[in-house]
SEKOLTI-562851 format. One record per residue (C-alpha): residue in three letters; x, y, z; residue number from 1. Coordinates in steps of 0.001 Angstrom, whole numbers. Example, Ala and Ser with C-alpha at 12.3 -4.5 7.8 and 13.67 -1.06 7.14 Angstrom:
// SEKOLTI-562851
ALA | 12300 | -4500 | 7800 | 1
SER | 13670 | -1060 | 7140 | 2
END
This chain:
// SEKOLTI-562851
MET | -75350 | -97652 | 11543 | 1
THR | -75149 | -94660 | 9249 | 2
GLY | -72207 | -92338 | 9271 | 3
PRO | -68542 | -92535 | 8290 | 4
ASP | -66446 | -95611 | 8912 | 5
LEU | -63702 | -93481 | 10438 | 6
VAL | -63670 | -90051 | 12052 | 7
VAL | -60254 | -88394 | 12119 | 8
ALA | -59960 | -85641 | 14730 | 9
GLY | -57225 | -83250 | 13578 | 10
ALA | -56290 | -82048 | 10093 | 11
GLY | -52524 | -82263 | 10466 | 12
GLY | -50753 | -85592 | 10292 | 13
GLY | -54173 | -87180 | 10681 | 14
LEU | -54808 | -86397 | 7011 | 15
VAL | -52467 | -89274 | 6181 | 16
ALA | -54943 | -91605 | 7890 | 17
ALA | -57807 | -90037 | 5980 | 18
LEU | -56065 | -90489 | 2638 | 19
ARG | -54888 | -94011 | 3356 | 20
ALA | -58262 | -95133 | 4731 | 21
ALA | -60097 | -93674 | 1741 | 22
GLN | -57641 | -95432 | -559 | 23
LEU | -58523 | -98680 | 1219 | 24
GLY | -62229 | -98130 | 645 | 25
LEU | -63413 | -96519 | 3885 | 26
ASP | -65767 | -93563 | 4203 | 27
VAL | -63899 | -90906 | 6206 | 28
LEU | -64792 | -87665 | 7966 | 29
VAL | -62079 | -85268 | 9158 | 30
VAL | -62960 | -82950 | 12047 | 31
GLU | -60708 | -79942 | 12667 | 32
ALA | -61057 | -77400 | 15487 | 33
SER | -59271 | -74442 | 13884 | 34
GLU | -60319 | -72710 | 10698 | 35
HIS | -56686 | -71519 | 10423 | 36
PHE | -55226 | -75026 | 10577 | 37
ARG | -53313 | -74704 | 7301 | 38
ARG | -50931 | -72265 | 8999 | 39
GLY | -51617 | -72893 | 12648 | 40
ASN | -51114 | -76560 | 13436 | 41
ASN | -47906 | -78295 | 14349 | 42
THR | -47582 | -80124 | 11046 | 43
SER | -47656 | -76825 | 9159 | 44
MET | -45185 | -75289 | 11641 | 45
SER | -42682 | -78127 | 11304 | 46
THR | -39586 | -78364 | 9108 | 47
ALA | -41270 | -81313 | 7359 | 48
MET | -38537 | -83789 | 8282 | 49
ILE | -39834 | -87356 | 7942 | 50
PRO | -37476 | -90207 | 8863 | 51
GLY | -37555 | -93072 | 6365 | 52
ALA | -35268 | -95897 | 7442 | 53
GLY | -34308 | -97961 | 4401 | 54
SER | -35988 | -95798 | 1762 | 55
ARG | -35108 | -95910 | -1925 | 56
TRP | -33581 | -92442 | -1656 | 57
GLN | -31155 | -93765 | 922 | 58
LYS | -30332 | -96761 | -1244 | 59
GLU | -29647 | -94480 | -4195 | 60
ALA | -27283 | -92497 | -1951 | 61
GLY | -25546 | -95667 | -776 | 62
ILE | -26880 | -95378 | 2775 | 63
ASP | -27550 | -98627 | 4627 | 64
ASP | -30416 | -98170 | 7084 | 65
SER | -33223 | -100149 | 8683 | 66
GLY | -36039 | -99951 | 11195 | 67
GLU | -33795 | -101796 | 13612 | 68
LEU | -31059 | -99167 | 13303 | 69
PHE | -33606 | -96386 | 13770 | 70
ALA | -34910 | -98069 | 16934 | 71
ALA | -31325 | -98425 | 18176 | 72
ASP | -30803 | -94680 | 17659 | 73
VAL | -33977 | -94005 | 19643 | 74
ALA | -32761 | -96294 | 22418 | 75
ARG | -29434 | -94507 | 22559 | 76
LYS | -30958 | -91014 | 22505 | 77
THR | -33513 | -91880 | 25200 | 78
HIS | -30965 | -93824 | 27288 | 79
GLY | -33157 | -96884 | 26947 | 80
GLN | -36261 | -95150 | 28306 | 81
GLY | -38183 | -94816 | 25046 | 82
ASP | -40909 | -97182 | 23878 | 83
GLN | -38792 | -99632 | 21889 | 84
ARG | -41776 | -101630 | 20634 | 85
LEU | -43299 | -98520 | 19129 | 86
ALA | -39952 | -97209 | 17876 | 87
ARG | -39375 | -100442 | 15977 | 88
ALA | -42896 | -100381 | 14515 | 89
LEU | -42438 | -96812 | 13344 | 90
GLY | -38946 | -97533 | 12059 | 91
ASP | -40269 | -100473 | 10044 | 92
VAL | -43121 | -98482 | 8509 | 93
SER | -41093 | -95322 | 7893 | 94
ALA | -39686 | -96305 | 4480 | 95
PRO | -43014 | -97624 | 3133 | 96
LEU | -44595 | -94422 | 4476 | 97
VAL | -42310 | -91962 | 2667 | 98
GLU | -42476 | -94016 | -531 | 99
TRP | -46296 | -94084 | -314 | 100
LEU | -46344 | -90325 | 233 | 101
ALA | -44273 | -89899 | -2919 | 102
ASP | -45829 | -92547 | -5156 | 103
ASP | -49483 | -92518 | -4125 | 104
ILE | -49919 | -89026 | -2708 | 105
GLY | -47559 | -87254 | -5111 | 106
LEU | -45392 | -85563 | -2499 | 107
ASP | -42052 | -84417 | -3928 | 108
LEU | -39605 | -85726 | -1337 | 109
SER | -35827 | -85688 | -1164 | 110
LEU | -33270 | -87008 | 1316 | 111
VAL | -31461 | -84417 | 3442 | 112
THR | -27712 | -85020 | 3162 | 113
ASP | -26204 | -81522 | 3361 | 114
PHE | -25970 | -81676 | 7148 | 115
HIS | -26539 | -84272 | 9844 | 116
TYR | -29201 | -84138 | 12537 | 117
PRO | -28091 | -84888 | 16120 | 118
GLY | -28710 | -88459 | 17209 | 119
HIS | -29318 | -90044 | 13800 | 120
SER | -26508 | -92436 | 12939 | 121
VAL | -27214 | -92038 | 9206 | 122
ASP | -28988 | -89491 | 7024 | 123
ARG | -32624 | -90618 | 6984 | 124
CYS | -34749 | -87448 | 7109 | 125
HIS | -36823 | -86828 | 3975 | 126
THR | -38386 | -83458 | 3293 | 127
VAL | -40085 | -81206 | 761 | 128
GLU | -38885 | -78166 | -1134 | 129
GLY | -38339 | -75292 | 1267 | 130
ARG | -38114 | -77723 | 4176 | 131
HIS | -41292 | -76376 | 5715 | 132
GLY | -44490 | -77974 | 6953 | 133
THR | -46800 | -75615 | 5076 | 134
VAL | -45730 | -77259 | 1813 | 135
LEU | -46403 | -80699 | 3276 | 136
LEU | -49768 | -79799 | 4782 | 137
ASP | -51029 | -77859 | 1767 | 138
HIS | -50309 | -80886 | -385 | 139
LEU | -52142 | -83244 | 1974 | 140
VAL | -55156 | -80919 | 2173 | 141
ASP | -55240 | -80621 | -1613 | 142
ARG | -55240 | -84414 | -1976 | 143
VAL | -57976 | -84773 | 669 | 144
GLU | -60156 | -82315 | -1225 | 145
LYS | -59511 | -84018 | -4549 | 146
ALA | -60359 | -87393 | -3009 | 147
GLY | -63740 | -86046 | -1892 | 148
ILE | -63067 | -86721 | 1782 | 149
ASP | -65414 | -84715 | 3998 | 150
LEU | -63698 | -82044 | 6102 | 151
LEU | -65687 | -80473 | 8931 | 152
VAL | -64098 | -77125 | 9947 | 153
PRO | -64268 | -75600 | 12498 | 154
ALA | -65536 | -78348 | 14752 | 155
ARG | -63909 | -79858 | 17821 | 156
LEU | -64126 | -83492 | 18870 | 157
VAL | -65236 | -83407 | 22497 | 158
ASP | -66211 | -86992 | 23222 | 159
VAL | -66137 | -90555 | 21919 | 160
LEU | -68986 | -92898 | 22785 | 161
LEU | -68740 | -96652 | 23227 | 162
ASP | -71444 | -99261 | 22747 | 163
SER | -72406 | -101927 | 25274 | 164
ALA | -69542 | -104128 | 24075 | 165
GLY | -66998 | -101353 | 24738 | 166
SER | -66369 | -100526 | 21067 | 167
VAL | -66470 | -97067 | 19481 | 168
SER | -69975 | -96210 | 18367 | 169
ALA | -70029 | -92429 | 17898 | 170
ALA | -68028 | -89225 | 17881 | 171
VAL | -69372 | -86070 | 19503 | 172
VAL | -68314 | -82814 | 17861 | 173
GLU | -68882 | -79271 | 19008 | 174
ARG | -69282 | -76191 | 16812 | 175
PRO | -67982 | -72734 | 17812 | 176
ASP | -71522 | -71705 | 18796 | 177
GLY | -71607 | -74467 | 21385 | 178
SER | -73981 | -76754 | 19497 | 179
ARG | -73094 | -80447 | 19531 | 180
GLU | -73649 | -83270 | 17077 | 181
GLN | -73380 | -86998 | 17665 | 182
ILE | -71918 | -88730 | 14609 | 183
PRO | -72265 | -92521 | 14404 | 184
THR | -68987 | -94158 | 13447 | 185
ARG | -67124 | -97413 | 13929 | 186
ALA | -63705 | -95875 | 14506 | 187
VAL | -62053 | -92661 | 15680 | 188
LEU | -58456 | -91510 | 15282 | 189
LEU | -57349 | -88947 | 17850 | 190
ALA | -54850 | -86811 | 15923 | 191
THR | -55353 | -83665 | 18004 | 192
ASN | -51703 | -83293 | 19076 | 193
GLY | -50695 | -82916 | 22709 | 194
TYR | -51323 | -80403 | 25489 | 195
GLY | -48762 | -77667 | 24821 | 196
ALA | -51397 | -74919 | 24672 | 197
ASP | -52752 | -75806 | 28119 | 198
ARG | -50437 | -73879 | 30431 | 199
ALA | -51754 | -75620 | 33543 | 200
LEU | -50923 | -79056 | 32160 | 201
VAL | -47522 | -77810 | 30992 | 202
ALA | -46767 | -76449 | 34446 | 203
GLN | -47846 | -79746 | 35990 | 204
HIS | -45869 | -82075 | 33743 | 205
LEU | -43090 | -79896 | 32258 | 206
PRO | -41989 | -77422 | 34943 | 207
GLU | -38488 | -76965 | 33461 | 208
ILE | -39908 | -75459 | 30273 | 209
ALA | -43166 | -74017 | 31611 | 210
LYS | -42004 | -70387 | 31407 | 211
ALA | -40674 | -70725 | 27866 | 212
VAL | -42429 | -69407 | 24780 | 213
TYR | -45004 | -71833 | 23418 | 214
HIS | -44546 | -72132 | 19650 | 215
GLY | -47270 | -74521 | 18573 | 216
SER | -50931 | -74925 | 17763 | 217
GLU | -53376 | -73168 | 20050 | 218
THR | -55751 | -76123 | 19674 | 219
SER | -53276 | -78524 | 21312 | 220
ARG | -55133 | -78471 | 24609 | 221
GLY | -54964 | -82080 | 25727 | 222
ASP | -58280 | -83140 | 24175 | 223
ALA | -57027 | -86667 | 23463 | 224
LEU | -55813 | -87094 | 27041 | 225
ARG | -59151 | -85995 | 28442 | 226
ILE | -61213 | -88152 | 26084 | 227
GLY | -58946 | -91152 | 26535 | 228
ALA | -58940 | -90888 | 30325 | 229
ALA | -62742 | -90848 | 30382 | 230
LEU | -62719 | -94096 | 28404 | 231
GLY | -60219 | -95779 | 30695 | 232
ALA | -57179 | -95449 | 28436 | 233
GLU | -53635 | -95541 | 29766 | 234
SER | -51247 | -92614 | 29291 | 235
ALA | -47466 | -92435 | 29541 | 236
PHE | -44406 | -90182 | 29141 | 237
LEU | -46395 | -87054 | 29964 | 238
ASP | -43121 | -85350 | 30936 | 239
SER | -41809 | -85711 | 27364 | 240
TYR | -41622 | -82784 | 24968 | 241
GLN | -39840 | -81205 | 22037 | 242
GLY | -38186 | -77944 | 22884 | 243
HIS | -36067 | -75671 | 20731 | 244
ALA | -33246 | -73318 | 21607 | 245
ALA | -33191 | -71328 | 18372 | 246
LEU | -36415 | -69331 | 18284 | 247
ALA | -35626 | -65743 | 17332 | 248
ALA | -36766 | -63374 | 20075 | 249
ARG | -37161 | -60491 | 17658 | 250
SER | -39422 | -62173 | 15111 | 251
ALA | -40692 | -65391 | 16766 | 252
THR | -39348 | -67285 | 13755 | 253
LEU | -37206 | -70395 | 13877 | 254
VAL | -33558 | -69677 | 13092 | 255
GLY | -32986 | -73429 | 13129 | 256
TRP | -30377 | -75873 | 14375 | 257
ALA | -28812 | -76395 | 10966 | 258
THR | -26888 | -73239 | 11909 | 259
VAL | -25297 | -75147 | 14780 | 260
MET | -24650 | -78307 | 12805 | 261
HIS | -22809 | -76211 | 10222 | 262
GLY | -20561 | -74801 | 12970 | 263
GLY | -22489 | -72127 | 14852 | 264
PHE | -22722 | -71938 | 18635 | 265
VAL | -24761 | -70354 | 21413 | 266
LEU | -23613 | -67813 | 24017 | 267
ASP | -25488 | -66947 | 27192 | 268
THR | -25737 | -63436 | 28628 | 269
THR | -22274 | -63775 | 30182 | 270
GLY | -20822 | -64140 | 26701 | 271
ARG | -19820 | -67773 | 27207 | 272
ARG | -20910 | -71087 | 25753 | 273
PHE | -22522 | -73413 | 28260 | 274
GLY | -22579 | -76887 | 26696 | 275
ASP | -22311 | -79097 | 23642 | 276
GLU | -24875 | -77645 | 21287 | 277
THR | -24782 | -80689 | 19003 | 278
THR | -26432 | -82929 | 21599 | 279
GLY | -29746 | -81660 | 20218 | 280
TYR | -31939 | -78598 | 19927 | 281
SER | -34683 | -80034 | 22118 | 282
GLU | -32676 | -80563 | 25303 | 283
TYR | -30769 | -77347 | 24665 | 284
ALA | -34017 | -75436 | 25140 | 285
ALA | -34092 | -76484 | 28798 | 286
ALA | -30390 | -75677 | 29123 | 287
LEU | -30988 | -72201 | 27712 | 288
ALA | -34035 | -71691 | 29928 | 289
ALA | -31816 | -72356 | 32952 | 290
ARG | -29206 | -69734 | 31998 | 291
PRO | -29122 | -66181 | 33408 | 292
ASP | -32013 | -64174 | 31939 | 293
ALA | -33169 | -67283 | 29999 | 294
PHE | -32014 | -66146 | 26573 | 295
GLY | -28880 | -66332 | 24495 | 296
TRP | -27166 | -65398 | 21243 | 297
LEU | -26754 | -67753 | 18306 | 298
VAL | -23513 | -66965 | 16486 | 299
LEU | -22838 | -67866 | 12852 | 300
ASP | -21192 | -66426 | 9754 | 301
ARG | -21893 | -65900 | 6051 | 302
ARG | -20867 | -69443 | 5143 | 303
ILE | -23459 | -70867 | 7527 | 304
HIS | -26003 | -68274 | 6445 | 305
ASP | -25703 | -69376 | 2820 | 306
ALA | -25831 | -73071 | 3729 | 307
CYS | -29095 | -72606 | 5644 | 308
LEU | -31034 | -70705 | 2993 | 309
ALA | -32633 | -73985 | 1904 | 310
PHE | -34825 | -73704 | 5019 | 311
THR | -37925 | -71537 | 4720 | 312
ASP | -37819 | -70848 | 8480 | 313
PHE | -34254 | -69549 | 8254 | 314
ARG | -35075 | -67331 | 5257 | 315
GLN | -38033 | -65917 | 7165 | 316
SER | -35744 | -65144 | 10095 | 317
VAL | -33339 | -63327 | 7778 | 318
GLU | -36140 | -61411 | 6068 | 319
SER | -37630 | -60387 | 9421 | 320
GLY | -34365 | -58819 | 10553 | 321
ALA | -33714 | -61349 | 13301 | 322
LEU | -30046 | -61690 | 12326 | 323
LEU | -27740 | -58803 | 13144 | 324
GLU | -24324 | -58310 | 11548 | 325
ALA | -21068 | -57640 | 13399 | 326
SER | -17851 | -56820 | 11576 | 327
ASP | -15562 | -58398 | 14161 | 328
ALA | -15446 | -59842 | 17671 | 329
ALA | -15594 | -56431 | 19352 | 330
ALA | -18603 | -55414 | 17282 | 331
LEU | -20320 | -58713 | 18082 | 332
ALA | -19900 | -58068 | 21791 | 333
SER | -21130 | -54507 | 21407 | 334
VAL | -24217 | -55392 | 19358 | 335
ALA | -25191 | -58153 | 21775 | 336
GLY | -24253 | -56264 | 24927 | 337
LEU | -21859 | -59003 | 26028 | 338
PRO | -18425 | -58845 | 27703 | 339
ALA | -15889 | -58370 | 24916 | 340
SER | -13238 | -60551 | 26547 | 341
ALA | -15633 | -63492 | 26904 | 342
VAL | -16816 | -63259 | 23297 | 343
ALA | -13258 | -63048 | 21978 | 344
ALA | -12263 | -66072 | 24064 | 345
GLU | -15102 | -68169 | 22708 | 346
LEU | -14381 | -67260 | 19100 | 347
THR | -10724 | -68122 | 19602 | 348
GLU | -11436 | -71396 | 21365 | 349
THR | -14088 | -72653 | 18922 | 350
ALA | -11818 | -71826 | 15997 | 351
ALA | -9024 | -73851 | 17574 | 352
VAL | -11384 | -76780 | 18138 | 353
ALA | -12602 | -76564 | 14524 | 354
ARG | -8999 | -76684 | 13302 | 355
GLY | -8319 | -79752 | 15453 | 356
GLU | -5815 | -77942 | 17654 | 357
ARG | -7582 | -78708 | 20920 | 358
ALA | -10530 | -80580 | 22391 | 359
ASP | -13749 | -78760 | 23182 | 360
ARG | -14204 | -78280 | 26923 | 361
PHE | -17822 | -79466 | 26644 | 362
GLY | -16984 | -82484 | 24534 | 363
ARG | -18389 | -81148 | 21272 | 364
THR | -16663 | -83085 | 18503 | 365
PHE | -17975 | -81305 | 15444 | 366
PHE | -17363 | -77780 | 14200 | 367
GLU | -17568 | -77723 | 10404 | 368
ALA | -15088 | -74841 | 10141 | 369
PRO | -13927 | -71834 | 12161 | 370
LEU | -16293 | -68865 | 11984 | 371
SER | -15089 | -65961 | 9876 | 372
ALA | -15950 | -62279 | 10240 | 373
PRO | -18293 | -60645 | 9542 | 374
TYR | -20423 | -62504 | 12061 | 375
LEU | -24185 | -62860 | 12190 | 376
ILE | -25996 | -63153 | 15514 | 377
ALA | -29578 | -63728 | 16578 | 378
ARG | -31025 | -63319 | 20028 | 379
VAL | -32726 | -66634 | 20773 | 380
VAL | -35128 | -67790 | 23461 | 381
PRO | -36091 | -71289 | 24582 | 382
ALA | -39380 | -72565 | 23235 | 383
LEU | -41793 | -75430 | 23760 | 384
PHE | -42881 | -76755 | 20360 | 385
HIS | -45044 | -79709 | 21323 | 386
THR | -45514 | -82349 | 23981 | 387
GLN | -44438 | -85917 | 23275 | 388
GLY | -46410 | -87922 | 25831 | 389
GLY | -49976 | -89109 | 25571 | 390
LEU | -52198 | -92153 | 25233 | 391
VAL | -50449 | -95504 | 25120 | 392
VAL | -50860 | -97190 | 21730 | 393
ASP | -49749 | -100461 | 20199 | 394
GLU | -48006 | -101106 | 16878 | 395
HIS | -51337 | -100566 | 15077 | 396
ALA | -51926 | -97201 | 16827 | 397
ARG | -54772 | -98716 | 18853 | 398
VAL | -55345 | -96959 | 22185 | 399
LEU | -54728 | -99323 | 25092 | 400
ARG | -56143 | -99700 | 28556 | 401
PRO | -53903 | -100432 | 31553 | 402
GLY | -52890 | -104042 | 31097 | 403
GLY | -52630 | -103786 | 27307 | 404
ALA | -56174 | -104421 | 26068 | 405
PRO | -57194 | -102141 | 23167 | 406
ILE | -60300 | -99991 | 23127 | 407
PRO | -61884 | -101355 | 19926 | 408
GLY | -62111 | -98708 | 17232 | 409
LEU | -60080 | -96042 | 19050 | 410
TYR | -56704 | -94952 | 17644 | 411
ALA | -54221 | -92169 | 18437 | 412
SER | -51319 | -90627 | 16548 | 413
GLY | -48771 | -87833 | 16856 | 414
GLY | -48806 | -85833 | 20076 | 415
ALA | -52028 | -87532 | 21143 | 416
ALA | -50067 | -90783 | 21530 | 417
SER | -47309 | -91567 | 24004 | 418
GLY | -44595 | -91365 | 21368 | 419
ILE | -41014 | -92634 | 21268 | 420
SER | -38992 | -89826 | 22876 | 421
GLY | -38837 | -91245 | 26392 | 422
HIS | -38810 | -88779 | 29271 | 423
GLY | -38016 | -85065 | 29213 | 424
ALA | -36552 | -83300 | 26187 | 425
ALA | -33256 | -85113 | 25668 | 426
GLY | -34756 | -88145 | 23940 | 427
TYR | -36108 | -86171 | 21018 | 428
LEU | -34670 | -86922 | 17576 | 429
ALA | -35449 | -84826 | 14509 | 430
GLY | -38611 | -86321 | 13048 | 431
ASN | -39871 | -87767 | 16346 | 432
GLY | -42853 | -85463 | 15966 | 433
LEU | -43767 | -86079 | 12328 | 434
LEU | -43012 | -89793 | 12179 | 435
PRO | -45472 | -90675 | 14985 | 436
ALA | -47941 | -88180 | 13478 | 437
LEU | -47811 | -89562 | 9955 | 438
GLY | -46648 | -93094 | 10694 | 439
LEU | -49199 | -93901 | 13382 | 440
ALA | -51921 | -92355 | 11223 | 441
TYR | -50878 | -94646 | 8364 | 442
LEU | -50784 | -97684 | 10649 | 443
ALA | -54178 | -96780 | 12118 | 444
ALA | -55765 | -96582 | 8674 | 445
ASN | -54313 | -99930 | 7660 | 446
HIS | -55545 | -101644 | 10804 | 447
CYS | -58938 | -99951 | 10736 | 448
ALA | -59593 | -101008 | 7132 | 449
THR | -58626 | -104603 | 7852 | 450
ALA | -60568 | -104793 | 11118 | 451
LEU | -63743 | -103322 | 9669 | 452
SER | -63596 | -105599 | 6638 | 453
GLU | -63255 | -108596 | 8923 | 454
GLY | -66017 | -107367 | 11202 | 455
SER | -63748 | -107155 | 14242 | 456
ARG | -61898 | -104340 | 15956 | 457
END
């Protein structure tokens, strides 16, 4: 057989598999559907938060963490509905992954400790300067090019062929002009993300968020699901997704949930809060979508503004004019078109909760400090960022058939795989998108290299 040892479909997190496989001696081809992938895929649109449970950065900070603790956090966040086997596998590989990214790939990572993400019992998210996925992806692409790994763009993986023994034998790719090419290969990694760009599939599986803005890659059309189903693969958790309740309506930029974790809150169009915002930005998207008019106002102040400038997304929101200033409570109500009495009541109540004078009526236990005038507000809409369900994989990222048998040579990662977020939006933890994207890609490369060297898949 001539052709690459491994075909990676998707130039996002899948590039980790390409780099790791090439490092282990495999010949790799990366196939990417969009010529604008550097700025248009979900890796580039992320905040580049990569959980690393037990990393050296944590140890230097005196933080005790482990894959077991990460899996326990996933179990708690998903109410026991997440894939614990996969969560543990990803938790265990997360520290070696971030250290490999730093040491072997040259990624400048640091541990985020200036605020705490909902659901993580310790600080374990590692990120790059600017806290934006474009920095991460540009670095990966640069390393792929320097390693001499072939990158076929634009070309879409449309089929995977099996030989008579049921093992991967070829990848079929399609060019924009409709022409197709059959590429012999011994392994394929489906790293094509989920199905967020397919509105029919979203309406079928995610009706609660189907009318929300989609803020993700336009090539996330369920290709992995379709290809996997044709090969007899099992799928699971197709109702799982990552939403976000802090997408600026004015600029379509992400204001970000660090604003909330530093003490901000969200009002609906009645001028009232409607829940505990610190439960998580993903599930709060569905909560916001269910409110009158399906939009709200994120309220913060200058202290929070300054604390969030480390995020590229937040700076872009500021620069785009998404944040409006209000000198006092009355001005805030006027600018937002909200009932003045309701706004004043919420500012008074949240300040009292922040000072420890009363309990929050929604059970929120954390307000960093009372907000101080002048206030900053952004009109926010609920958004679907990416789907979290997909093909069932094992701890090596191998795609499984019903009953648990792997399809030899076929792997899946990121949104193409079933993930660890359980059902719905509430099980999502920060990094539950990138860790399965990068971590499963890393695990797939390791297994593929070993299996091919041993002559078995």
